[in-house]
N, C-alpha and C positions, 0 to 999 in steps of 0.2 A: 795415929793416923788411920783413916778409914780404908777398908778394903774396896774392891771394885764394886761390890753391891752398895756399900755406903756412898761411894762417889756417884753411882747411877741414881740413887734415891735423892741425894743432894742436888744433882744436876736436874733431875725431873722437877723437884720442888721449886728451885729457883728459876728454871726455864718456864715453868707454869706461871709463876708470879710475874715474870717478865712479859710473857705473852698476854696475860690478862691485863696487865698494866698498860702495855702499849696499845692494846685493842680498845681500851676504855679511856685513854688519855683525853682530857677535855680540850687540849690545845689543838687549835686548827691545823697547825703544822704537821701533827701526827695523823691527820685524816688519811693521807695517802698510805701511810704505813699500816694503819688499821684496816684499810680496804684490802691490802695484800693478805692480811691474816684471816679474811673471811673464806678463803678457799681451803678445803681440807688438805689438799696436796701441799700448800704453802705451810699450813700448821704442822704437817708431818715433817716437812723439811726443817722447820724451826726446831722441833723436838729432837730430830736426828742429829742436827748440828750441836745442839745443847748437850746431848748425851755423849757424842764423840769427844767434844772438848772437855767434858767432865772427866773423861778417861785419859785424855791426851798426855798430861804430864807424866803418867806412869807407864806409858807405852815403851819406855826405854828399858824395862825389866821383863824378864820372861815370867809372865803371870797370866791369870785368867782375864784380867783387864786388858792386857795386850792382845790375847786371843780374841776377845769380844770386839775390841776396837778394829782389828783387821778383818774379822768376819762381817762387820758392818761396812767397812770401807771397800772391801773387794766387790760386793755386788753393785755398789754405787758406781765404782769405776767401770765395771762391765756394762752397766746400763748407759753410762756416758759414752763409752766406746760404741755400743750398739746404736745409739741415737746420733752418732757422727760428731759428737762433741769431744774431739780428740784433745784439744788444748785444755779443756776443763779436766779431763781425765789425767792429763800429764801434771797439771798443777796439783790436783788432789794427791797424786802419787808422790810428788816431791814433798808436800806438806806432811804426808803420812810417814815419810822416811826421816824427817827431821829429828825426832826424839832419840833415835838410835845412834846419832852422831856424838853423843855425850854420855857421861856416866849418870846413874840415878841420883836424883836430887841436885842435878847440875842446873844448867840454864833453864830447863823446862819448869822448874819450881821457883822461878824469879817472878816478882810482880810485874816487871816490864814485859815479860813474855806473854802475859795475859792480854796485853794491849797490842803488841807487835805481831805475834804469830798469826792471829786471825785477820790481819790487815789485807792479805791477798783476796779475801772474800769480797772486799769492797773495791780494791784497786784494779784487779784483773778484769772483772766484768765492765768496770767503768772505762777502761781503755778501749773497749770495743763498742760500747753503747751506753749513753747516759740514761737511757730509758729504764734500765734495771737498777738504778741507784737506790730507789726506795726499798726494793726487796733485798738488795745486797746489804743495806744498812740494818735491816731487820735481822738477817742471818748473822751479820757481824755482831750485833748485840747479843744474839743467842749464844754465839761462840764465846764471847767475853763472859757472859753470865755462867756458862758451863765451866769455863776455865776458873773463874772466880770461886765457884762452888768447890772445886777441887782444892784450891789453895786454902780456902776457908776451913774445910774439913781436916786438912793436914796441919792446921794451926799456923799457917804462914801469913795470914791476913790479921788475925787477932789471936794471939797466943793462948788466951784463956779459953778459946773455942777450938778445942781439938778433940776429934772423935777417935777413940781407940778401938782396935779390933776386939 
């Protein structure tokens, strides 16, 4: 299984492929999603989400990956609080605490978790406004891709593809 550096590299590579793919998708339906990714702040958010979720399954252990995850998460939460987005900060905090509710390689390393855990990225904003749906779906995709990269590098998607330290 990969260490935190391997998971970050894997997350960066797959998130980059995802971003380029969705930005250049010829399907008209993706036009709104591609427009979202023309803003540097949106691209930064996509990469941060991809990186966070590439580390997320290992946050349940005391490790450098856990330290890095929370050092990234903390300033985002502070920024959300500073900008008055208290509900978003609360949701972020709850999602950030989820992995420590179980033992390592428990539910955080299940394939279903890759789809279910990032769902609040789409559901919560949609409850307040359907105008953010396109951006929420792009962020959700980045989260799933980051999570997928982690499971892939741990050999949980394809057993023959397992990166060792």
